[in-house]
C-alpha positions, 0 to 999 in steps of 0.5 A, a space after each residue: 477501490 481498496 483503502 489500507 491503513 499503513 503504519 511506518 510511512 514517514 516520508 515521500 520515499 516511504 510512499 514511493 516504496 509502498 506504491 512500487 510494492 503495490 504496483 507489482 501485485 497482479 490486478 493492481 491498476 493504480 496505487 497511491 500512498 499518503 504518509 501523512 494520513 497513513 493510507 494507501 489506496 489501490 484500484 483494480 481487482 487485486 486480492 487484499 491478502 496480496 496487497 497486505 503481503 506486498 506492503 509487509 515485504 516492503 517493510 511496512 504494516 497494514 493496521 486496522 483503522 
């Protein structure tokens, strides 16, 4: 499991956008996002760099915890 700190999520719609972006990454089995905690969680064997790129392309930013 990979947990990423995501900056810029402010609502349920943001969570949906992040989950949809992550779900398109090869190797992702499941993805969830929580805008209140600012966290996206991914299960599967996707490369972290690909996850970060997908979040960036969706308009959000992965930040250090």
